[in-house]
DRENPA-397030 format. One record per atom (N, C-alpha, C): residue number from 0; residue in one letter; x, y negated, z negated; atom name. Coordinates in Angstrom, 2 decimals, padded with zeros to 5 digits. Example, Ala and Ser with C-alpha at 12.3 -4.5 7.8 and 13.67 -1.06 7.14 Angstrom:
BEGIN
i=0	aa=a	px=013.19	py=005.69	pz=-007.80	at=N .
i=0	aa=a	px=012.30	py=004.50	pz=-007.80	at=CA .
i=0	aa=a	px=013.20	py=003.30	pz=-007.80	at=C .
i=1	aa=s	px=012.85	py=002.25	pz=-007.08	at=N .
i=1	aa=s	px=013.67	py=001.06	pz=-007.14	at=CA .
i=1	aa=s	px=012.90	py=-000.03	pz=-007.87	at=C .
This chain:
BEGIN
i=0	aa=m	px=035.49	py=102.96	pz=-114.70	at=N .
i=0	aa=m	px=034.13	py=103.37	pz=-115.22	at=CA .
i=0	aa=m	px=033.19	py=103.45	pz=-114.01	at=C .
i=1	aa=e	px=033.00	py=102.43	pz=-113.40	at=N .
i=1	aa=e	px=031.88	py=102.54	pz=-112.43	at=CA .
i=1	aa=e	px=032.37	py=103.45	pz=-111.32	at=C .
i=2	aa=n	px=033.63	py=103.43	pz=-111.08	at=N .
i=2	aa=n	px=034.05	py=104.44	pz=-109.90	at=CA .
i=2	aa=n	px=033.88	py=106.08	pz=-110.39	at=C .
i=3	aa=d	px=034.01	py=106.14	pz=-111.63	at=N .
i=3	aa=d	px=033.69	py=107.55	pz=-112.10	at=CA .
i=3	aa=d	px=032.17	py=107.80	pz=-111.80	at=C .
i=4	aa=n	px=031.34	py=106.82	pz=-112.28	at=N .
i=4	aa=n	px=029.75	py=107.14	pz=-112.09	at=CA .
i=4	aa=n	px=029.37	py=107.36	pz=-110.71	at=C .
i=5	aa=k	px=030.09	py=106.53	pz=-109.54	at=N .
i=5	aa=k	px=029.83	py=106.79	pz=-108.01	at=CA .
i=5	aa=k	px=030.36	py=108.32	pz=-107.94	at=C .
i=6	aa=m	px=031.37	py=108.72	pz=-108.36	at=N .
i=6	aa=m	px=031.93	py=110.00	pz=-107.94	at=CA .
i=6	aa=m	px=030.97	py=111.03	pz=-108.57	at=C .
i=7	aa=i	px=030.26	py=110.86	pz=-109.82	at=N .
i=7	aa=i	px=029.38	py=111.88	pz=-110.54	at=CA .
i=7	aa=i	px=028.15	py=111.99	pz=-109.42	at=C .
i=8	aa=e	px=027.52	py=110.56	pz=-109.32	at=N .
i=8	aa=e	px=026.61	py=110.60	pz=-108.31	at=CA .
i=8	aa=e	px=026.87	py=111.39	pz=-106.98	at=C .
i=9	aa=k	px=028.12	py=111.25	pz=-106.21	at=N .
i=9	aa=k	px=028.38	py=111.79	pz=-105.11	at=CA .
i=9	aa=k	px=028.44	py=113.36	pz=-105.41	at=C .
i=10	aa=a	px=028.81	py=113.76	pz=-106.39	at=N .
i=10	aa=a	px=028.70	py=115.30	pz=-107.00	at=CA .
i=10	aa=a	px=027.52	py=115.98	pz=-106.76	at=C .
i=11	aa=n	px=026.69	py=115.10	pz=-107.55	at=N .
i=11	aa=n	px=025.34	py=115.43	pz=-107.83	at=CA .
i=11	aa=n	px=024.49	py=115.67	pz=-106.34	at=C .
i=12	aa=e	px=024.80	py=114.72	pz=-105.36	at=N .
i=12	aa=e	px=024.37	py=114.72	pz=-104.13	at=CA .
i=12	aa=e	px=024.62	py=115.87	pz=-103.28	at=C .
i=13	aa=s	px=025.89	py=116.12	pz=-103.54	at=N .
i=13	aa=s	px=026.48	py=117.41	pz=-102.78	at=CA .
i=13	aa=s	px=026.14	py=118.87	pz=-103.25	at=C .
i=14	aa=g	px=025.57	py=118.58	pz=-104.61	at=N .
i=14	aa=g	px=024.81	py=119.79	pz=-105.00	at=CA .
i=14	aa=g	px=025.88	py=120.61	pz=-105.69	at=C .
i=15	aa=k	px=027.20	py=120.29	pz=-105.98	at=N .
i=15	aa=k	px=028.24	py=121.14	pz=-106.21	at=CA .
i=15	aa=k	px=028.68	py=120.91	pz=-107.77	at=C .
i=16	aa=d	px=027.92	py=120.13	pz=-108.58	at=N .
i=16	aa=d	px=028.05	py=119.90	pz=-109.81	at=CA .
i=16	aa=d	px=026.99	py=120.39	pz=-110.66	at=C .
i=17	aa=n	px=027.34	py=121.14	pz=-111.59	at=N .
i=17	aa=n	px=026.60	py=121.52	pz=-112.65	at=CA .
i=17	aa=n	px=025.31	py=122.49	pz=-112.13	at=C .
i=18	aa=e	px=025.79	py=123.52	pz=-111.67	at=N .
i=18	aa=e	px=025.00	py=124.89	pz=-111.03	at=CA .
i=18	aa=e	px=023.87	py=124.99	pz=-112.23	at=C .
i=19	aa=p	px=022.79	py=125.10	pz=-111.97	at=N .
i=19	aa=p	px=021.85	py=125.86	pz=-113.29	at=CA .
i=19	aa=p	px=021.72	py=127.22	pz=-113.62	at=C .
i=20	aa=n	px=021.65	py=127.53	pz=-114.60	at=N .
i=20	aa=n	px=021.31	py=128.67	pz=-115.29	at=CA .
i=20	aa=n	px=020.12	py=129.27	pz=-114.49	at=C .
i=21	aa=y	px=020.22	py=130.30	pz=-113.56	at=N .
i=21	aa=y	px=019.06	py=131.16	pz=-112.72	at=CA .
i=21	aa=y	px=018.39	py=131.97	pz=-113.58	at=C .
i=22	aa=f	px=018.70	py=132.49	pz=-114.52	at=N .
i=22	aa=f	px=017.91	py=133.62	pz=-115.39	at=CA .
i=22	aa=f	px=017.97	py=133.14	pz=-116.90	at=C .
i=23	aa=p	px=016.74	py=132.84	pz=-117.26	at=N .
i=23	aa=p	px=016.56	py=132.59	pz=-118.81	at=CA .
i=23	aa=p	px=016.74	py=133.61	pz=-119.42	at=C .
i=24	aa=r	px=017.33	py=133.51	pz=-120.45	at=N .
i=24	aa=r	px=017.41	py=134.55	pz=-121.49	at=CA .
i=24	aa=r	px=016.14	py=135.56	pz=-121.80	at=C .
i=25	aa=w	px=015.11	py=135.24	pz=-121.75	at=N .
i=25	aa=w	px=014.08	py=136.16	pz=-121.76	at=CA .
i=25	aa=w	px=013.74	py=137.09	pz=-120.79	at=C .
i=26	aa=l	px=014.13	py=136.64	pz=-119.59	at=N .
i=26	aa=l	px=013.99	py=137.43	pz=-118.39	at=CA .
i=26	aa=l	px=015.09	py=138.47	pz=-118.34	at=C .
i=27	aa=v	px=016.46	py=137.76	pz=-118.63	at=N .
i=27	aa=v	px=017.46	py=138.99	pz=-119.06	at=CA .
i=27	aa=v	px=017.17	py=140.13	pz=-120.03	at=C .
i=28	aa=g	px=016.82	py=139.62	pz=-121.11	at=N .
i=28	aa=g	px=016.20	py=140.73	pz=-122.10	at=CA .
i=28	aa=g	px=015.07	py=141.49	pz=-121.53	at=C .
i=29	aa=i	px=014.19	py=141.08	pz=-121.02	at=N .
i=29	aa=i	px=012.97	py=142.22	pz=-120.17	at=CA .
i=29	aa=i	px=013.83	py=143.15	pz=-119.36	at=C .
i=30	aa=f	px=014.67	py=142.56	pz=-118.49	at=N .
i=30	aa=f	px=015.31	py=143.51	pz=-117.71	at=CA .
i=30	aa=f	px=016.16	py=144.55	pz=-118.53	at=C .
i=31	aa=v	px=016.70	py=144.04	pz=-119.55	at=N .
i=31	aa=v	px=017.52	py=145.09	pz=-119.87	at=CA .
i=31	aa=v	px=016.78	py=146.34	pz=-120.94	at=C .
i=32	aa=i	px=015.59	py=145.84	pz=-121.54	at=N .
i=32	aa=i	px=014.58	py=146.46	pz=-122.05	at=CA .
i=32	aa=i	px=014.01	py=147.46	pz=-121.07	at=C .
i=33	aa=v	px=013.77	py=147.07	pz=-119.97	at=N .
i=33	aa=v	px=012.91	py=147.87	pz=-118.87	at=CA .
i=33	aa=v	px=013.91	py=149.01	pz=-118.42	at=C .
i=34	aa=i	px=015.33	py=148.48	pz=-118.22	at=N .
i=34	aa=i	px=016.21	py=149.55	pz=-117.84	at=CA .
i=34	aa=i	px=016.30	py=150.46	pz=-119.13	at=C .
i=35	aa=g	px=016.61	py=150.09	pz=-120.26	at=N .
i=35	aa=g	px=016.50	py=151.00	pz=-121.44	at=CA .
i=35	aa=g	px=015.23	py=152.07	pz=-121.35	at=C .
i=36	aa=v	px=013.91	py=151.66	pz=-121.00	at=N .
i=36	aa=v	px=012.93	py=152.29	pz=-121.05	at=CA .
i=36	aa=v	px=012.99	py=153.46	pz=-120.03	at=C .
i=37	aa=v	px=013.52	py=153.08	pz=-118.88	at=N .
i=37	aa=v	px=013.73	py=153.91	pz=-117.72	at=CA .
i=37	aa=v	px=014.57	py=155.19	pz=-118.07	at=C .
i=38	aa=f	px=015.92	py=154.58	pz=-118.60	at=N .
i=38	aa=f	px=016.70	py=155.83	pz=-119.17	at=CA .
i=38	aa=f	px=016.29	py=156.81	pz=-120.18	at=C .
i=39	aa=l	px=015.30	py=155.86	pz=-120.96	at=N .
i=39	aa=l	px=014.94	py=156.88	pz=-122.06	at=CA .
i=39	aa=l	px=013.83	py=157.90	pz=-121.63	at=C .
i=40	aa=l	px=012.91	py=157.19	pz=-120.90	at=N .
i=40	aa=l	px=012.03	py=158.43	pz=-119.85	at=CA .
i=40	aa=l	px=012.42	py=159.34	pz=-119.07	at=C .
i=41	aa=k	px=013.63	py=158.98	pz=-118.63	at=N .
i=41	aa=k	px=014.36	py=159.73	pz=-117.75	at=CA .
i=41	aa=k	px=015.14	py=161.11	pz=-118.66	at=C .
i=42	aa=a	px=015.52	py=160.52	pz=-119.81	at=N .
i=42	aa=a	px=016.27	py=161.59	pz=-120.59	at=CA .
i=42	aa=a	px=015.26	py=162.71	pz=-121.17	at=C .
i=43	aa=h	px=014.08	py=162.10	pz=-121.28	at=N .
i=43	aa=h	px=013.00	py=162.86	pz=-121.81	at=CA .
i=43	aa=h	px=012.07	py=163.85	pz=-120.70	at=C .
i=44	aa=g	px=012.50	py=163.83	pz=-119.45	at=N .
i=44	aa=g	px=012.08	py=164.33	pz=-118.38	at=CA .
i=44	aa=g	px=010.66	py=163.78	pz=-117.60	at=C .
i=45	aa=y	px=010.43	py=162.55	pz=-118.26	at=N .
i=45	aa=y	px=009.33	py=161.82	pz=-117.63	at=CA .
i=45	aa=y	px=009.93	py=160.77	pz=-116.29	at=C .
i=46	aa=h	px=010.56	py=161.49	pz=-115.43	at=N .
i=46	aa=h	px=010.96	py=160.63	pz=-114.35	at=CA .
i=46	aa=h	px=010.31	py=160.87	pz=-112.99	at=C .
i=47	aa=d	px=009.49	py=161.63	pz=-113.02	at=N .
i=47	aa=d	px=008.90	py=161.93	pz=-111.74	at=CA .
i=47	aa=d	px=008.04	py=160.90	pz=-111.19	at=C .
i=48	aa=w	px=007.87	py=159.68	pz=-112.01	at=N .
i=48	aa=w	px=006.85	py=158.60	pz=-111.47	at=CA .
i=48	aa=w	px=007.90	py=157.53	pz=-111.00	at=C .
i=49	aa=l	px=009.01	py=157.69	pz=-110.96	at=N .
i=49	aa=l	px=009.99	py=156.80	pz=-110.32	at=CA .
i=49	aa=l	px=009.86	py=157.02	pz=-108.94	at=C .
i=50	aa=p	px=009.78	py=155.60	pz=-108.22	at=N .
i=50	aa=p	px=009.89	py=155.65	pz=-106.62	at=CA .
i=50	aa=p	px=011.15	py=156.22	pz=-106.10	at=C .
i=51	aa=f	px=012.28	py=155.91	pz=-106.70	at=N .
i=51	aa=f	px=013.72	py=156.37	pz=-106.19	at=CA .
i=51	aa=f	px=014.25	py=157.43	pz=-107.04	at=C .
i=52	aa=r	px=013.89	py=158.25	pz=-107.13	at=N .
i=52	aa=r	px=014.58	py=159.54	pz=-108.04	at=CA .
i=52	aa=r	px=015.93	py=159.55	pz=-107.77	at=C .
i=53	aa=q	px=016.14	py=159.68	pz=-106.52	at=N .
i=53	aa=q	px=017.41	py=160.08	pz=-106.16	at=CA .
i=53	aa=q	px=018.53	py=159.22	pz=-106.33	at=C .
i=54	aa=n	px=018.38	py=157.92	pz=-105.66	at=N .
i=54	aa=n	px=019.34	py=156.83	pz=-105.42	at=CA .
i=54	aa=n	px=018.71	py=155.65	pz=-106.39	at=C .
i=55	aa=w	px=018.45	py=155.91	pz=-107.87	at=N .
i=55	aa=w	px=017.59	py=154.81	pz=-108.51	at=CA .
i=55	aa=w	px=018.91	py=153.82	pz=-108.82	at=C .
i=56	aa=w	px=019.94	py=154.29	pz=-109.02	at=N .
i=56	aa=w	px=021.06	py=153.59	pz=-109.39	at=CA .
i=56	aa=w	px=021.46	py=152.21	pz=-108.42	at=C .
i=57	aa=a	px=020.98	py=152.53	pz=-107.18	at=N .
i=57	aa=a	px=020.92	py=151.45	pz=-106.04	at=CA .
i=57	aa=a	px=020.23	py=150.06	pz=-106.46	at=C .
i=58	aa=l	px=019.25	py=150.25	pz=-107.61	at=N .
i=58	aa=l	px=018.38	py=149.18	pz=-107.80	at=CA .
i=58	aa=l	px=019.58	py=147.93	pz=-108.46	at=C .
i=59	aa=f	px=020.49	py=148.82	pz=-109.07	at=N .
i=59	aa=f	px=021.45	py=147.61	pz=-109.77	at=CA .
i=59	aa=f	px=022.12	py=146.83	pz=-108.67	at=C .
i=60	aa=i	px=022.41	py=147.49	pz=-107.46	at=N .
i=60	aa=i	px=023.03	py=146.75	pz=-106.33	at=CA .
i=60	aa=i	px=022.11	py=145.04	pz=-106.01	at=C .
i=61	aa=l	px=020.84	py=145.45	pz=-106.21	at=N .
i=61	aa=l	px=019.93	py=144.38	pz=-106.36	at=CA .
i=61	aa=l	px=020.14	py=143.02	pz=-107.19	at=C .
i=62	aa=i	px=020.70	py=143.13	pz=-108.17	at=N .
i=62	aa=i	px=020.91	py=142.32	pz=-109.17	at=CA .
i=62	aa=i	px=021.69	py=141.19	pz=-108.79	at=C .
i=63	aa=p	px=022.94	py=141.29	pz=-108.14	at=N .
i=63	aa=p	px=023.49	py=139.83	pz=-107.37	at=CA .
i=63	aa=p	px=022.55	py=139.31	pz=-106.67	at=C .
i=64	aa=a	px=022.03	py=140.38	pz=-105.55	at=N .
i=64	aa=a	px=021.14	py=139.77	pz=-104.63	at=CA .
i=64	aa=a	px=020.01	py=138.82	pz=-105.12	at=C .
i=65	aa=v	px=019.32	py=139.43	pz=-106.08	at=N .
i=65	aa=v	px=018.29	py=138.64	pz=-106.66	at=CA .
i=65	aa=v	px=018.77	py=137.21	pz=-107.39	at=C .
i=66	aa=m	px=019.90	py=137.45	pz=-107.90	at=N .
i=66	aa=m	px=020.41	py=135.76	pz=-108.40	at=CA .
i=66	aa=m	px=020.88	py=134.96	pz=-107.30	at=C .
i=67	aa=m	px=021.33	py=135.38	pz=-106.26	at=N .
i=67	aa=m	px=021.50	py=134.71	pz=-105.11	at=CA .
i=67	aa=m	px=020.55	py=134.07	pz=-104.39	at=C .
i=68	aa=y	px=019.18	py=134.82	pz=-104.31	at=N .
i=68	aa=y	px=018.17	py=134.46	pz=-103.94	at=CA .
i=68	aa=y	px=017.58	py=133.29	pz=-105.02	at=C .
i=69	aa=l	px=017.68	py=133.41	pz=-106.00	at=N .
i=69	aa=l	px=017.37	py=132.49	pz=-106.94	at=CA .
i=69	aa=l	px=018.26	py=131.13	pz=-106.91	at=C .
i=70	aa=s	px=019.54	py=131.50	pz=-106.29	at=N .
i=70	aa=s	px=020.15	py=130.39	pz=-106.35	at=CA .
i=70	aa=s	px=020.08	py=129.43	pz=-105.32	at=C .
i=71	aa=v	px=019.70	py=130.18	pz=-104.15	at=N .
i=71	aa=v	px=019.44	py=129.35	pz=-102.72	at=CA .
i=71	aa=v	px=018.13	py=128.42	pz=-102.94	at=C .
i=72	aa=y	px=016.96	py=129.02	pz=-103.68	at=N .
i=72	aa=y	px=015.89	py=128.65	pz=-104.07	at=CA .
i=72	aa=y	px=015.97	py=127.18	pz=-104.91	at=C .
i=73	aa=e	px=016.87	py=127.33	pz=-106.03	at=N .
i=73	aa=e	px=017.17	py=126.20	pz=-107.05	at=CA .
i=73	aa=e	px=017.79	py=125.25	pz=-106.10	at=C .
i=74	aa=r	px=018.74	py=125.77	pz=-105.44	at=N .
i=74	aa=r	px=019.57	py=124.45	pz=-104.59	at=CA .
i=74	aa=r	px=018.62	py=123.86	pz=-103.59	at=C .
i=75	aa=y	px=017.84	py=124.46	pz=-102.86	at=N .
i=75	aa=y	px=016.92	py=124.05	pz=-102.18	at=CA .
i=75	aa=y	px=016.03	py=122.94	pz=-102.87	at=C .
i=76	aa=k	px=015.55	py=123.23	pz=-103.97	at=N .
i=76	aa=k	px=014.54	py=122.63	pz=-104.95	at=CA .
i=76	aa=k	px=015.23	py=121.18	pz=-105.22	at=C .
i=77	aa=r	px=016.45	py=121.36	pz=-105.47	at=N .
i=77	aa=r	px=017.25	py=120.44	pz=-106.30	at=CA .
i=77	aa=r	px=017.62	py=119.48	pz=-105.09	at=C .
i=78	aa=l	px=018.14	py=119.98	pz=-103.88	at=N .
i=78	aa=l	px=018.54	py=119.09	pz=-102.96	at=CA .
i=78	aa=l	px=017.23	py=118.45	pz=-101.71	at=C .
i=79	aa=g	px=016.32	py=119.24	pz=-101.61	at=N .
i=79	aa=g	px=015.37	py=119.01	pz=-101.07	at=CA .
i=79	aa=g	px=015.58	py=119.45	pz=-099.45	at=C .
i=80	aa=r	px=016.55	py=120.09	pz=-099.33	at=N .
i=80	aa=r	px=016.90	py=120.73	pz=-097.99	at=CA .
i=80	aa=r	px=017.77	py=121.85	pz=-098.15	at=C .
i=81	aa=f	px=017.96	py=122.65	pz=-096.85	at=N .
i=81	aa=f	px=018.62	py=123.76	pz=-097.09	at=CA .
i=81	aa=f	px=020.11	py=123.52	pz=-096.28	at=C .
i=82	aa=d	px=021.11	py=123.60	pz=-097.07	at=N .
i=82	aa=d	px=022.41	py=123.09	pz=-096.54	at=CA .
i=82	aa=d	px=023.15	py=124.61	pz=-096.20	at=C .
i=83	aa=a	px=024.52	py=123.98	pz=-096.02	at=N .
i=83	aa=a	px=025.27	py=125.15	pz=-095.45	at=CA .
i=83	aa=a	px=025.95	py=126.09	pz=-096.37	at=C .
i=84	aa=e	px=025.93	py=125.55	pz=-097.91	at=N .
i=84	aa=e	px=026.05	py=126.43	pz=-099.37	at=CA .
i=84	aa=e	px=025.16	py=127.50	pz=-099.53	at=C .
i=85	aa=a	px=023.61	py=126.85	pz=-099.30	at=N .
i=85	aa=a	px=022.67	py=127.77	pz=-099.33	at=CA .
i=85	aa=a	px=022.30	py=128.99	pz=-098.42	at=C .
i=86	aa=g	px=022.95	py=128.52	pz=-096.94	at=N .
i=86	aa=g	px=022.72	py=129.32	pz=-096.00	at=CA .
i=86	aa=g	px=023.78	py=130.46	pz=-096.18	at=C .
i=87	aa=g	px=025.02	py=130.17	pz=-096.66	at=N .
i=87	aa=g	px=026.09	py=131.29	pz=-097.11	at=CA .
i=87	aa=g	px=025.61	py=132.07	pz=-098.05	at=C .
i=88	aa=r	px=025.05	py=131.52	pz=-099.19	at=N .
i=88	aa=r	px=024.43	py=132.45	pz=-100.13	at=CA .
i=88	aa=r	px=023.33	py=133.24	pz=-099.82	at=C .
i=89	aa=l	px=022.50	py=132.98	pz=-099.06	at=N .
i=89	aa=l	px=021.39	py=133.62	pz=-098.46	at=CA .
i=89	aa=l	px=021.76	py=134.57	pz=-097.59	at=C .
i=90	aa=t	px=023.03	py=134.25	pz=-096.78	at=N .
i=90	aa=t	px=023.43	py=135.62	pz=-095.84	at=CA .
i=90	aa=t	px=024.12	py=136.80	pz=-096.91	at=C .
i=91	aa=g	px=024.81	py=136.21	pz=-097.78	at=N .
i=91	aa=g	px=025.28	py=137.23	pz=-098.97	at=CA .
i=91	aa=g	px=024.26	py=137.88	pz=-099.43	at=C .
i=92	aa=a	px=023.10	py=137.39	pz=-099.86	at=N .
i=92	aa=a	px=021.85	py=138.07	pz=-100.35	at=CA .
i=92	aa=a	px=021.29	py=138.92	pz=-099.60	at=C .
i=93	aa=l	px=021.17	py=138.67	pz=-098.17	at=N .
i=93	aa=l	px=020.67	py=139.41	pz=-097.16	at=CA .
i=93	aa=l	px=021.31	py=140.74	pz=-097.09	at=C .
i=94	aa=a	px=022.77	py=140.51	pz=-096.91	at=N .
i=94	aa=a	px=023.68	py=141.77	pz=-096.66	at=CA .
i=94	aa=a	px=023.56	py=142.73	pz=-097.84	at=C .
i=95	aa=i	px=023.58	py=141.99	pz=-099.13	at=N .
i=95	aa=i	px=023.58	py=143.11	pz=-100.37	at=CA .
i=95	aa=i	px=022.32	py=143.61	pz=-100.29	at=C .
i=96	aa=t	px=021.21	py=143.12	pz=-099.87	at=N .
i=96	aa=t	px=019.80	py=143.61	pz=-099.96	at=CA .
i=96	aa=t	px=019.61	py=144.75	pz=-098.98	at=C .
i=97	aa=v	px=020.47	py=144.71	pz=-097.70	at=N .
i=97	aa=v	px=020.41	py=145.63	pz=-096.91	at=CA .
i=97	aa=v	px=021.10	py=146.84	pz=-097.18	at=C .
i=98	aa=v	px=022.44	py=146.68	pz=-097.95	at=N .
i=98	aa=v	px=022.92	py=147.88	pz=-098.72	at=CA .
i=98	aa=v	px=021.90	py=148.25	pz=-099.59	at=C .
i=99	aa=a	px=021.34	py=147.78	pz=-100.44	at=N .
i=99	aa=a	px=020.55	py=148.53	pz=-101.58	at=CA .
i=99	aa=a	px=019.46	py=149.16	pz=-100.79	at=C .
i=100	aa=v	px=018.68	py=148.61	pz=-099.83	at=N .
i=100	aa=v	px=017.51	py=149.36	pz=-099.03	at=CA .
i=100	aa=v	px=018.20	py=150.75	pz=-098.42	at=C .
i=101	aa=i	px=019.23	py=150.63	pz=-097.83	at=N .
i=101	aa=i	px=019.93	py=151.72	pz=-097.33	at=CA .
i=101	aa=i	px=020.25	py=152.71	pz=-098.35	at=C .
i=102	aa=f	px=020.61	py=152.44	pz=-099.51	at=N .
i=102	aa=f	px=020.82	py=153.71	pz=-100.53	at=CA .
i=102	aa=f	px=019.41	py=153.99	pz=-100.89	at=C .
i=103	aa=l	px=018.40	py=153.14	pz=-101.53	at=N .
i=103	aa=l	px=017.28	py=153.21	pz=-101.98	at=CA .
i=103	aa=l	px=016.35	py=154.36	pz=-101.00	at=C .
i=104	aa=a	px=016.25	py=153.98	pz=-099.74	at=N .
i=104	aa=a	px=015.45	py=154.75	pz=-098.65	at=CA .
i=104	aa=a	px=016.20	py=155.85	pz=-098.41	at=C .
i=105	aa=g	px=017.66	py=156.19	pz=-098.78	at=N .
i=105	aa=g	px=018.19	py=157.36	pz=-098.25	at=CA .
i=105	aa=g	px=018.49	py=157.34	pz=-096.70	at=C .
i=106	aa=l	px=018.67	py=156.17	pz=-096.15	at=N .
i=106	aa=l	px=018.74	py=156.17	pz=-094.81	at=CA .
i=106	aa=l	px=020.39	py=156.30	pz=-094.49	at=C .
i=107	aa=s	px=020.49	py=156.74	pz=-093.05	at=N .
i=107	aa=s	px=022.09	py=157.01	pz=-092.71	at=CA .
i=107	aa=s	px=022.73	py=155.80	pz=-092.16	at=C .
i=108	aa=w	px=023.93	py=155.60	pz=-092.88	at=N .
i=108	aa=w	px=024.61	py=154.47	pz=-092.39	at=CA .
i=108	aa=w	px=024.99	py=154.24	pz=-090.88	at=C .
i=109	aa=h	px=025.06	py=155.61	pz=-090.55	at=N .
i=109	aa=h	px=025.54	py=155.74	pz=-088.90	at=CA .
i=109	aa=h	px=024.39	py=155.09	pz=-088.12	at=C .
i=110	aa=k	px=023.01	py=155.09	pz=-088.62	at=N .
i=110	aa=k	px=022.21	py=154.59	pz=-087.52	at=CA .
i=110	aa=k	px=021.63	py=153.08	pz=-088.01	at=C .
i=111	aa=w	px=022.10	py=152.52	pz=-089.18	at=N .
i=111	aa=w	px=021.65	py=151.34	pz=-089.69	at=CA .
i=111	aa=w	px=022.62	py=150.20	pz=-089.67	at=C .
i=112	aa=w	px=023.85	py=150.51	pz=-089.67	at=N .
i=112	aa=w	px=024.89	py=149.59	pz=-089.89	at=CA .
i=112	aa=w	px=024.81	py=148.42	pz=-088.92	at=C .
i=113	aa=p	px=024.11	py=148.34	pz=-087.88	at=N .
i=113	aa=p	px=023.80	py=147.12	pz=-087.07	at=CA .
i=113	aa=p	px=023.05	py=146.00	pz=-087.75	at=C .
i=114	aa=l	px=022.36	py=146.52	pz=-088.74	at=N .
i=114	aa=l	px=021.52	py=145.48	pz=-089.23	at=CA .
i=114	aa=l	px=022.53	py=144.24	pz=-089.98	at=C .
i=115	aa=f	px=023.89	py=144.60	pz=-090.06	at=N .
i=115	aa=f	px=024.87	py=143.62	pz=-090.49	at=CA .
i=115	aa=f	px=025.12	py=142.49	pz=-089.62	at=C .
i=116	aa=i	px=025.08	py=143.27	pz=-088.54	at=N .
i=116	aa=i	px=025.21	py=142.15	pz=-087.38	at=CA .
i=116	aa=i	px=024.19	py=141.35	pz=-087.22	at=C .
i=117	aa=i	px=022.94	py=141.75	pz=-087.46	at=N .
i=117	aa=i	px=021.88	py=141.05	pz=-087.19	at=CA .
i=117	aa=i	px=022.01	py=139.92	pz=-088.57	at=C .
i=118	aa=v	px=022.27	py=140.31	pz=-089.62	at=N .
i=118	aa=v	px=022.07	py=139.44	pz=-090.63	at=CA .
i=118	aa=v	px=023.20	py=138.23	pz=-090.41	at=C .
i=119	aa=g	px=024.23	py=138.71	pz=-089.79	at=N .
i=119	aa=g	px=025.24	py=137.79	pz=-089.12	at=CA .
i=119	aa=g	px=024.82	py=136.87	pz=-088.30	at=C .
i=120	aa=g	px=023.99	py=137.19	pz=-087.24	at=N .
i=120	aa=g	px=023.47	py=136.27	pz=-086.06	at=CA .
i=120	aa=g	px=022.64	py=135.45	pz=-086.68	at=C .
i=121	aa=l	px=021.38	py=136.02	pz=-087.66	at=N .
i=121	aa=l	px=020.58	py=134.88	pz=-088.43	at=CA .
i=121	aa=l	px=021.20	py=133.91	pz=-089.15	at=C .
i=122	aa=s	px=022.40	py=134.41	pz=-089.56	at=N .
i=122	aa=s	px=023.22	py=133.31	pz=-090.39	at=CA .
i=122	aa=s	px=023.55	py=132.28	pz=-089.59	at=C .
i=123	aa=i	px=024.25	py=132.67	pz=-088.25	at=N .
i=123	aa=i	px=024.69	py=131.65	pz=-087.67	at=CA .
i=123	aa=i	px=023.58	py=130.58	pz=-086.96	at=C .
i=124	aa=i	px=022.53	py=131.16	pz=-086.70	at=N .
i=124	aa=i	px=021.22	py=130.62	pz=-086.22	at=CA .
i=124	aa=i	px=020.72	py=129.51	pz=-087.31	at=C .
i=125	aa=f	px=020.49	py=130.14	pz=-088.33	at=N .
i=125	aa=f	px=019.86	py=129.27	pz=-089.25	at=CA .
i=125	aa=f	px=020.66	py=128.49	pz=-090.28	at=C .
i=126	aa=n	px=022.09	py=128.53	pz=-090.14	at=N .
i=126	aa=n	px=022.87	py=127.91	pz=-091.05	at=CA .
i=126	aa=n	px=023.08	py=126.62	pz=-090.20	at=C .
i=127	aa=k	px=022.68	py=125.59	pz=-090.43	at=N .
i=127	aa=k	px=023.01	py=124.27	pz=-089.55	at=CA .
i=127	aa=k	px=024.21	py=123.56	pz=-089.81	at=C .
i=128	aa=g	px=024.85	py=123.94	pz=-091.06	at=N .
i=128	aa=g	px=026.26	py=123.28	pz=-091.45	at=CA .
i=128	aa=g	px=027.32	py=123.92	pz=-091.28	at=C .
i=129	aa=w	px=027.02	py=125.26	pz=-090.11	at=N .
i=129	aa=w	px=027.98	py=125.99	pz=-089.93	at=CA .
i=129	aa=w	px=029.17	py=125.62	pz=-089.22	at=C .
i=130	aa=g	px=030.68	py=125.30	pz=-089.44	at=N .
i=130	aa=g	px=031.64	py=124.99	pz=-088.59	at=CA .
i=130	aa=g	px=031.85	py=123.37	pz=-089.00	at=C .
i=131	aa=k	px=030.87	py=122.70	pz=-089.93	at=N .
i=131	aa=k	px=031.18	py=121.31	pz=-090.10	at=CA .
i=131	aa=k	px=031.75	py=121.19	pz=-091.24	at=C .
i=132	aa=e	px=032.40	py=120.15	pz=-091.71	at=N .
i=132	aa=e	px=033.36	py=119.80	pz=-092.95	at=CA .
i=132	aa=e	px=032.23	py=119.10	pz=-093.94	at=C .
């Protein structure tokens, strides 16, 4: 029994046990309502006010990125430090954000693909746990 408690404490210290739910129900509900309103306005011809009229669908790419950013924040808040797992999540979130921005802004992949190399380099620099067990 005492050995089990030590294992639970160790798992909680490492931050790999019981990851919190990052989006409360009300936030997900509001997001779904906003999407529905946008589709309704678009269907009735009131889409001129949308900032990204051509590639608006790329906003959906940002959903996992936002979840990952919140995951990094929650992990930092829980552990009190930035660890390798948070660094990996942040790298993934940045890469997804770059993809979404390229689509939303209508940029050319041919010119902007080096941003992924930059994100990788930032990950190597700021991820202190890289290469450690």
